[in-house]
C-alpha positions as CSV (number, residue, x, y, z in Angstrom):
1,A,8.2,9.4,-13.5
2,V,8.9,7.8,-10.2
3,Q,8.3,4.4,-11.7
4,M,10.4,5.1,-14.7
5,A,13.3,6.1,-12.4
6,R,12.9,2.7,-10.6
7,Y,12.8,0.8,-13.9
8,A,15.9,2.6,-15.1
9,T,17.7,1.8,-11.9
10,L,16.8,-1.9,-12.3
11,L,18.1,-1.8,-15.9
12,G,21.3,-0.2,-14.8
13,R,20.6,3.0,-16.8
14,A,21.9,5.5,-14.3
15,A,21.5,8.6,-16.5
16,D,17.9,7.8,-17.2
17,A,17.3,7.2,-13.5
18,V,18.6,10.7,-12.7
19,R,16.6,12.2,-15.5
20,F,13.3,10.7,-14.4
21,T,14.0,11.4,-10.7
22,N,14.5,15.1,-11.6
23,L,11.4,15.1,-13.7
24,A,9.4,13.6,-10.8
25,E,10.7,16.3,-8.4
26,S,9.9,19.1,-10.8
27,L,6.4,17.7,-11.4
28,K,5.8,17.4,-7.7
29,S,6.9,21.0,-7.1
30,A,4.7,22.3,-9.9
31,F,1.7,20.4,-8.7
32,N,2.1,21.8,-5.2
33,R,2.6,25.3,-6.4
34,K,-0.6,25.1,-8.3
35,F,-2.9,23.1,-6.0
36,F,-1.6,23.0,-2.4
37,R,-3.2,25.5,-0.1
38,E,-0.8,25.5,2.8
39,T,-2.8,27.8,5.0
40,E,-5.7,25.4,5.0
41,G,-3.6,22.2,4.8
42,Q,-5.5,21.0,1.8
43,Y,-5.4,20.6,-2.0
44,D,-7.7,22.8,-4.0
45,N,-11.3,22.4,-2.6
46,G,-10.3,19.8,0.0
47,S,-12.4,17.0,-1.4
48,Q,-11.7,13.4,-0.2
49,T,-10.1,12.5,-3.5
50,S,-7.9,15.6,-3.5
51,C,-6.6,14.4,-0.1
52,V,-6.2,10.7,-1.0
53,L,-4.2,11.0,-4.2
54,P,-1.4,13.3,-3.1
55,L,-0.9,11.2,0.0
56,A,-1.0,7.9,-1.9
57,F,1.5,9.2,-4.6
58,G,3.9,10.8,-2.2
59,L,3.2,14.3,-3.5
60,V,2.5,16.1,-0.2
61,P,5.3,18.4,1.0
62,Q,7.4,17.0,3.8
63,G,5.9,17.8,7.2
64,Q,2.5,18.5,5.8
65,E,1.2,14.9,5.5
66,S,-0.6,14.9,8.8
67,R,-2.5,18.1,8.0
68,V,-3.7,16.7,4.7
69,F,-4.6,13.4,6.3
70,D,-6.5,15.2,9.1
71,M,-8.5,17.0,6.4
72,L,-9.4,13.7,4.8
73,V,-10.5,12.2,8.2
74,R,-12.6,15.3,8.9
75,K,-14.3,15.0,5.5
76,I,-15.2,11.4,6.1
77,T,-16.3,11.7,9.7
78,R,-18.0,15.0,9.6
79,E,-19.3,15.6,6.1
80,T,-20.1,12.1,4.9
81,D,-20.9,10.6,8.3
82,Y,-18.2,7.8,8.2
83,H,-19.0,7.0,4.5
84,T,-16.9,7.3,1.4
85,G,-17.1,10.5,-0.5
86,T,-14.9,9.5,-3.5
87,G,-15.7,8.1,-6.9
88,L,-13.7,5.8,-9.1
89,I,-10.3,7.6,-9.0
90,G,-10.0,8.4,-5.3
91,G,-11.5,5.0,-4.4
92,Q,-8.6,3.2,-6.0
93,W,-6.4,4.4,-3.0
94,L,-8.8,5.2,-0.2
95,M,-8.6,2.2,2.0
96,R,-4.8,1.7,1.8
97,T,-4.2,5.4,2.4
98,L,-6.4,5.5,5.5
99,S,-4.6,2.4,6.9
100,D,-1.1,3.7,6.0
101,F,-1.7,6.8,8.0
102,G,-3.1,5.1,11.1
103,R,-6.8,4.7,10.5
104,A,-7.4,1.2,9.5
105,D,-10.4,1.3,11.8
106,L,-12.0,4.0,9.7
107,A,-11.3,2.0,6.5
108,F,-13.1,-1.0,8.2
109,T,-16.1,1.2,9.0
110,I,-16.3,2.2,5.4
111,A,-16.0,-1.4,4.3
112,T,-18.8,-2.6,6.5
113,N,-21.3,0.2,6.0
114,R,-24.7,-0.8,4.8
115,T,-26.3,2.6,4.3
116,Y,-25.8,4.9,1.3
117,P,-23.2,5.4,-0.1
118,S,-21.4,2.1,0.4
119,W,-20.8,-1.3,-1.1
120,G,-23.1,-2.7,1.6
121,Y,-25.9,-0.5,0.4
122,M,-25.6,-2.2,-3.0
123,V,-25.9,-5.6,-1.3
124,E,-28.9,-4.4,0.7
125,Q,-30.6,-3.3,-2.6
126,G,-30.1,-6.7,-4.1
127,A,-27.0,-6.1,-6.1
128,T,-24.8,-9.1,-6.9
129,T,-22.3,-7.0,-8.8
130,I,-20.7,-3.6,-8.3
131,W,-22.6,-0.6,-9.7
132,E,-21.0,2.2,-11.7
133,L,-22.5,4.8,-9.3
134,W,-23.1,4.7,-5.6
135,N,-26.8,5.5,-6.3
136,G,-27.1,2.8,-9.0
137,N,-30.6,1.9,-7.9
138,T,-31.9,5.4,-8.7
139,A,-29.5,6.7,-11.3
140,D,-30.3,7.1,-15.0
141,P,-29.8,3.6,-16.5
142,A,-28.1,5.2,-19.6
143,M,-25.3,6.5,-17.3
144,N,-25.1,3.5,-14.9
145,S,-23.5,0.1,-15.5
146,G,-24.7,-2.6,-13.2
147,N,-21.4,-4.5,-13.4
148,H,-18.7,-1.9,-13.0
149,V,-15.9,-3.4,-10.9
150,M,-13.8,-0.2,-10.8
151,L,-16.1,1.2,-8.1
152,V,-14.9,-1.5,-5.7
153,G,-11.7,0.6,-5.6
154,D,-8.9,-1.0,-3.6
155,L,-11.2,-3.0,-1.3
156,G,-9.9,-6.3,-2.5
157,I,-6.3,-5.3,-2.3
158,W,-6.9,-3.9,1.2
159,M,-8.5,-7.1,2.5
160,H,-5.5,-9.2,1.4
161,E,-2.6,-6.8,2.0
162,Y,-3.9,-5.1,5.1
163,L,-6.5,-7.2,6.9
164,A,-4.8,-10.5,6.1
165,G,-1.5,-8.6,5.7
166,F,0.5,-10.1,3.0
167,R,2.0,-8.6,-0.2
168,P,5.0,-9.3,-2.5
169,D,8.2,-7.5,-1.8
170,P,9.1,-5.2,-4.7
171,Q,12.8,-6.0,-4.1
172,A,12.1,-9.8,-4.5
173,P,9.1,-10.0,-6.8
174,G,6.9,-12.9,-7.5
175,F,6.5,-13.6,-3.8
176,K,10.1,-14.8,-3.6
177,R,10.0,-12.8,-0.4
178,V,6.7,-12.0,1.3
179,L,5.9,-8.9,3.4
180,M,3.4,-9.7,6.1
181,R,1.7,-7.3,8.5
182,P,-1.9,-7.9,9.5
183,Y,-4.2,-5.1,10.9
184,P,-6.4,-6.6,13.7
185,V,-9.0,-3.9,13.5
186,A,-11.6,-3.4,16.2
187,G,-14.8,-5.2,15.3
188,L,-13.2,-8.0,13.3
189,E,-12.5,-11.2,15.2
190,F,-10.7,-13.3,12.6
191,V,-9.3,-13.3,9.0
192,R,-8.2,-16.1,6.8
193,A,-6.7,-15.6,3.4
194,A,-4.4,-17.6,1.1
195,H,-2.5,-16.9,-2.2
196,H,-1.2,-19.5,-4.6
197,S,2.2,-18.1,-5.4
198,P,4.7,-19.6,-7.9
199,F,6.4,-21.3,-5.0
200,G,3.2,-22.6,-3.3
201,E,0.5,-21.5,-1.0
202,I,1.0,-18.5,1.3
203,L,-1.4,-18.4,4.2
204,S,-2.3,-15.8,6.8
205,E,-4.9,-16.7,9.3
206,W,-5.4,-14.8,12.6
207,R,-7.9,-14.6,15.4
208,K,-8.4,-12.7,18.6
209,E,-8.7,-14.7,21.7
210,R,-9.4,-12.7,24.9
211,D,-6.4,-10.3,25.0
212,S,-4.3,-12.4,22.7
213,F,-3.6,-12.2,18.9
214,I,-3.0,-15.7,17.4
215,W,-1.6,-15.7,13.9
216,R,-1.0,-18.8,11.8
217,V,1.4,-18.3,8.9
218,V,2.5,-20.6,6.0
219,I,5.5,-19.6,3.9
220,P,6.1,-21.9,0.9
221,P,9.4,-23.6,0.0
222,N,12.1,-21.4,-1.6
223,S,10.4,-18.2,-0.2
224,T,11.2,-16.1,2.9
225,A,9.1,-13.5,4.7
226,I,9.4,-10.3,6.7
227,L,6.7,-10.3,9.3
228,E,5.5,-7.6,11.6
229,I,3.6,-9.1,14.5
230,P,1.0,-6.9,16.3
231,T,1.8,-6.7,20.0
232,T,1.9,-4.5,23.1
233,N,4.8,-6.5,24.5
234,P,7.4,-8.0,22.1
235,E,8.8,-10.2,24.9
236,S,5.4,-11.9,25.3
237,I,5.4,-13.3,21.7
238,R,5.8,-17.0,21.3
239,E,6.0,-19.2,18.2
240,G,4.2,-22.3,19.3
241,R,5.4,-22.8,22.8
242,T,8.8,-21.2,22.2
243,P,9.7,-17.6,23.1
244,I,10.1,-15.7,19.8
245,N,13.8,-15.0,20.4
246,R,14.5,-18.8,20.5
247,A,12.1,-19.9,17.7
248,A,13.6,-22.0,14.9
249,G,13.7,-20.2,11.6
250,V,12.8,-16.8,13.0
251,R,15.2,-13.9,13.5
252,I,14.2,-10.6,15.3
253,L,14.9,-7.5,13.1
254,G,13.6,-4.8,15.4
255,A,10.5,-3.3,17.1
256,R,8.4,-0.1,16.9
257,A,5.3,0.9,18.7
258,G,2.7,-1.9,18.4
259,W,4.8,-4.2,16.2
260,L,7.7,-6.7,16.3
261,K,9.5,-7.2,13.0
262,V,11.0,-10.6,12.3
263,S,12.3,-12.6,9.3
264,A,11.3,-16.2,8.8
265,G,12.2,-18.9,6.4
266,S,9.7,-21.3,4.6
267,G,7.6,-23.3,7.0
268,R,4.5,-23.2,9.2
269,Y,4.3,-20.9,12.2
270,L,1.9,-20.1,15.0
271,F,2.5,-16.8,16.7
272,K,0.8,-15.7,19.8
273,S,1.1,-12.2,21.2
274,D,-0.6,-9.7,23.5
275,L,-3.2,-7.9,21.4
276,P,-2.5,-4.2,20.9
277,A,-4.8,-2.1,23.0
278,A,-5.6,0.2,20.1
279,S,-6.3,-2.6,17.7
280,G,-7.5,-1.1,14.5
281,S,-4.9,1.6,14.0
282,A,-1.6,1.4,12.4
283,A,1.4,2.8,14.2
284,G,2.0,5.6,11.7
285,P,2.6,5.5,8.0
286,V,4.1,2.4,6.5
287,D,7.2,2.3,4.4
288,R,6.3,1.8,0.8
289,P,7.1,3.2,-2.7
290,A,5.5,6.5,-3.5
291,V,3.5,4.7,-6.1
292,A,2.5,1.1,-5.3
293,H,1.2,-1.7,-7.5
């Protein structure tokens, strides 16, 4: 319903946009009346998936998001010992939801686990493709595909859009404008990722060097980018050897805890900033549509 309202707006169908917006609100209200347990701050039985999906789809009542997210974190850290406890459905949104609400470090731990249940466990057992079940090596073969990419969840999206930090802007699709915000999680020293957009190659390559964050960015011709540079001190950021406020092609848009937001035209950039002390956590929820992708 949220997406239909967006499509109607894009098509100039104002009445349809209102109708679908109202439908989305009524569905959200009915969902929360049925499943949200306000006293406990959880949905239904409080499973990881029952926390992930309402957060990812913007269904949690305003002001209750942190309680539901705290329940998710407790489930992961206490009940499943820093391992995933979702299946196919919750796994489609797990990594991004953790990162959006400030725990990219926990997502990184899940991504790099090598004990059961994890993707690393599959590798340790000799898998070269993704199983249908976390216990694919012991499950009934009749109920277990050995090549079931759905269980990879949003891991691939997360590596590109969060670790490397680039995604298309829904308001300027096709990478006409690129949104870039990398997450320099603790335990990861460098990332390099590229995407061949209709306008040319987009590159995000960063590394940690002592207490500095060094980020090489390439924006193709006829594209622009909105970048959020991780930093503890926005005034310390340089592009090449030039202070960020005098860098050619770069305009400062604003700052919030841990990030400096700038716009940049097409070109090649090399940013250097003071590495955030709490690298690995986002500075609160990101702004994104209630339903992404």
